C-alpha positions as CSV (number, residue, x, y, z in Angstrom):
1,M,118.6,-250.9,84.6
2,S,119.7,-253.9,82.5
3,Q,122.3,-252.8,79.9
4,G,121.2,-255.5,77.4
5,P,123.5,-256.9,74.8
6,E,126.9,-255.4,75.1
7,D,127.6,-255.7,71.4
8,A,124.6,-253.4,70.7
9,Y,126.6,-250.2,71.0
10,E,130.1,-248.7,71.1
11,V,130.9,-245.8,73.4
12,L,133.7,-243.3,72.7
13,A,134.5,-241.8,76.1
14,A,134.9,-238.1,76.4
15,A,138.4,-236.9,76.1
16,D,137.3,-233.3,77.0
17,E,134.9,-233.0,79.9
18,A,133.9,-229.6,78.6
19,A,132.9,-230.8,75.2
20,P,129.7,-229.0,74.2
21,F,127.9,-231.9,72.6
22,V,127.3,-235.6,72.8
23,I,127.4,-237.4,69.4
24,L,124.9,-240.1,68.5
25,C,125.1,-242.4,65.5
26,E,122.1,-244.6,65.0
27,H,122.7,-245.9,61.5
28,G,126.4,-246.3,61.2
29,S,126.8,-250.1,61.0
30,V,125.8,-252.8,58.5
31,R,126.5,-255.6,61.0
32,L,124.0,-258.3,62.1
33,P,124.8,-259.7,65.5
34,E,125.4,-263.4,66.1
35,G,122.2,-265.4,65.5
36,W,121.2,-263.4,62.4
37,H,122.6,-263.5,58.9
38,W,121.8,-261.7,55.7
39,P,119.7,-263.7,53.3
40,A,121.1,-264.0,49.8
41,A,118.1,-262.0,48.5
42,D,119.0,-259.1,50.8
43,R,122.7,-258.7,50.0
44,W,122.0,-256.0,47.5
45,L,121.0,-253.8,50.4
46,L,124.3,-253.9,52.2
47,T,125.9,-251.0,50.4
48,T,122.7,-248.9,50.4
49,H,121.1,-246.4,52.8
50,W,118.4,-249.0,53.6
51,A,121.0,-251.0,55.6
52,V,123.5,-248.3,56.8
53,D,124.1,-244.6,56.6
54,L,127.3,-244.7,54.6
55,G,130.1,-242.5,56.1
56,A,128.2,-241.6,59.2
57,A,130.2,-243.7,61.6
58,D,133.5,-242.4,60.2
59,L,132.3,-238.9,60.6
60,A,131.1,-239.5,64.2
61,R,134.5,-241.0,65.1
62,E,136.5,-238.2,63.5
63,L,134.4,-235.5,65.1
64,S,134.7,-237.2,68.5
65,A,138.5,-237.4,68.0
66,A,138.7,-233.7,67.0
67,T,136.6,-232.3,69.8
68,G,136.9,-234.8,72.7
69,A,133.1,-235.2,72.6
70,P,131.7,-238.5,73.9
71,A,129.8,-240.6,71.3
72,V,127.5,-243.6,71.2
73,L,127.3,-245.6,68.0
74,A,124.8,-248.4,67.3
75,C,126.7,-251.6,66.3
76,F,124.0,-253.2,64.2
77,S,122.1,-252.5,61.0
78,R,119.0,-250.4,61.0
79,L,117.3,-253.3,59.1
80,L,117.6,-255.4,62.3
81,V,115.8,-252.7,64.2
82,D,115.8,-249.0,63.6
83,T,117.0,-247.0,66.7
84,N,115.9,-243.8,65.1
85,R,112.2,-244.9,65.3
86,P,110.0,-245.2,68.4
87,G,109.2,-248.7,69.5
88,D,105.7,-248.7,68.0
89,D,106.7,-247.3,64.6
90,P,105.6,-249.4,61.6
91,T,109.0,-249.0,60.0
92,L,110.9,-250.3,63.1
93,F,111.4,-253.5,61.2
94,R,111.3,-252.4,57.6
95,Q,109.4,-254.7,55.3
96,R,110.2,-253.3,51.9
97,A,112.9,-251.4,50.1
98,E,112.8,-250.1,46.6
99,G,109.5,-252.0,46.1
100,R,111.2,-255.3,47.1
101,A,110.6,-257.4,50.2
102,V,113.3,-257.3,52.9
103,V,113.6,-261.0,53.5
104,L,115.3,-260.5,56.8
105,N,112.1,-258.9,58.2
106,Q,109.4,-261.2,56.8
107,A,107.5,-263.3,59.3
108,I,109.4,-262.1,62.4
109,T,108.5,-264.3,65.4
110,A,107.6,-263.0,68.8
111,E,110.9,-264.3,70.2
112,D,112.9,-262.7,67.3
113,R,111.1,-259.4,67.9
114,E,111.9,-259.4,71.6
115,R,115.6,-260.2,70.9
116,R,115.8,-257.3,68.3
117,L,114.1,-254.9,70.8
118,A,116.7,-255.8,73.4
119,Y,119.3,-254.3,71.0
120,W,117.2,-251.3,70.4
121,S,116.8,-250.8,74.2
122,A,120.5,-251.4,74.9
123,Y,121.5,-248.6,72.5
124,H,119.1,-246.1,74.0
125,Q,120.1,-247.1,77.5
126,A,123.8,-246.4,76.6
127,C,122.8,-243.0,75.3
128,E,121.1,-242.2,78.6
129,R,124.1,-243.2,80.6
130,V,126.5,-241.2,78.5
131,I,124.3,-238.1,78.4
132,D,123.7,-238.3,82.1
133,G,127.4,-238.6,82.7
134,C,128.4,-235.3,81.0
135,A,127.5,-231.7,81.0
136,A,127.2,-231.2,77.2
137,S,124.3,-229.0,76.3
138,V,123.6,-230.5,72.9
139,V,122.7,-234.0,71.7
140,F,124.0,-234.1,68.1
141,A,123.0,-237.0,65.8
142,I,125.0,-237.8,62.7
143,H,123.3,-239.4,59.7
144,S,123.7,-239.5,55.9
145,F,121.2,-239.7,53.1
146,T,121.1,-241.2,49.6
147,P,121.4,-238.8,46.6
148,V,118.6,-240.7,45.0
149,Y,115.5,-241.8,47.0
150,E,112.9,-244.0,45.3
151,G,113.9,-242.5,41.9
152,E,113.9,-238.9,43.1
153,R,117.2,-237.0,42.8
154,R,118.3,-234.7,45.6
155,D,120.7,-232.5,43.7
156,D,119.7,-229.3,45.6
157,I,120.9,-230.5,49.0
158,E,124.3,-231.6,50.3
159,L,123.9,-231.0,54.0
160,G,120.6,-231.1,56.0
161,V,120.1,-229.6,59.5
162,L,117.2,-231.2,61.3
163,F,115.5,-229.9,64.4
164,D,112.2,-229.7,66.1
165,D,111.8,-226.8,68.5
166,Q,115.5,-225.7,68.5
167,E,115.2,-223.2,65.7
168,R,118.1,-221.0,66.8
169,L,120.4,-224.0,67.2
170,G,119.5,-225.3,63.8
171,H,120.0,-221.9,62.1
172,R,123.4,-221.4,63.8
173,L,124.5,-224.9,62.7
174,A,123.4,-224.3,59.1
175,A,125.2,-220.9,59.1
176,A,128.4,-222.6,60.3
177,L,128.2,-225.1,57.4
178,E,127.6,-222.6,54.6
179,P,131.3,-221.9,53.9
180,I,131.8,-225.5,52.7
181,S,128.5,-225.9,50.9
182,D,126.0,-223.7,49.1
183,K,123.4,-226.4,49.4
184,V,122.6,-226.4,53.1
185,Q,118.9,-227.0,53.8
186,L,116.9,-226.8,57.0
187,N,114.7,-229.8,57.9
188,R,115.6,-231.5,54.6
189,P,115.7,-234.2,53.2
190,Y,113.6,-235.1,56.4
191,S,112.0,-232.9,59.0
192,G,112.7,-232.9,62.7
193,K,109.3,-231.3,63.1
194,R,107.8,-234.6,61.8
195,G,109.6,-236.8,64.3
196,M,112.5,-237.7,62.1
197,I,115.1,-237.0,64.8
198,Y,113.5,-239.4,67.2
199,S,116.6,-240.6,69.0
200,A,118.4,-237.2,69.6
201,D,115.1,-235.5,70.5
202,R,114.1,-238.3,72.9
203,H,117.3,-238.1,74.8
204,A,117.6,-234.4,74.8
205,R,114.2,-233.8,76.1
206,R,114.6,-236.4,78.9
207,A,117.9,-234.9,80.0
208,G,117.0,-231.2,79.6
209,R,119.4,-230.7,76.6
210,R,118.9,-229.5,73.1
211,A,118.7,-231.7,70.0
212,V,119.9,-231.3,66.4
213,E,120.8,-233.7,63.6
214,I,123.0,-233.4,60.6
215,E,122.3,-235.3,57.4
216,V,125.2,-235.5,54.9
217,R,124.7,-236.6,51.4
218,Q,126.3,-240.1,51.2
219,D,128.6,-239.4,48.2
220,L,130.1,-236.6,50.4
221,A,130.0,-238.5,53.7
222,V,132.2,-241.3,52.2
223,D,134.7,-238.7,50.9
224,A,137.5,-238.4,53.5
225,A,138.5,-234.9,52.2
226,F,135.0,-233.6,52.5
227,R,134.7,-235.1,56.0
228,R,137.9,-233.2,57.1
229,Q,136.3,-229.9,56.0
230,L,133.1,-230.8,57.7
231,V,134.8,-231.8,61.0
232,A,136.8,-228.5,60.9
233,R,133.6,-226.5,60.7
234,L,131.8,-228.5,63.3
235,A,134.7,-228.4,65.7
236,G,135.9,-224.9,65.0
237,T,132.8,-222.8,65.1
238,A,130.7,-222.3,68.3
239,W,127.4,-223.1,66.6
240,W,126.2,-224.7,69.8
241,E,126.2,-221.5,71.9
């Protein structure tokens, strides 16, 4: 199996072979690899959820350090190609954001599409290798979400727990988070039952593991003090059992 572009991903090796979960972070980078650049008209996107899940990579790194769990982080923006979408998804290369054209993704050539898909594939191949190389029972994806989406405020949610068929796992994770937030919601602001945990679910099913995803509201995800509380709960409670 070709590993594809080596700058497509970063792997944090397991420091604890008995770590109960593998961490995935699909949207943690705003970077464009060599050969692409941000058009001037798109630069407003770089500090928004359209380009990157703010705070997600920091949380993934801190949780890996605290638990010894292996982690795989995508090293390119979701606007280049979205690794949390299947290869035939219409939003794989997002065309519009906030009603405005994403210039980077207008008139993508066949050659450009193939090169972008090589990054998408390389990330997923790295996930497969890391998951196959450990005994962790849970594939745990880390994301963050914007407090305001298309004009709609999300004041009633701070932490979302997303899952498809892993009801017990999702409920146990939500219960573990309740001491640090009274706004923990199941399958919000997106639903794992509607395919919105594509990456974690894909890799868990292939390897016979369980999948769950956390969504942290971005104003909290970028707060180092809140992340410390969150890491303490995720590392210190056996929600994965």
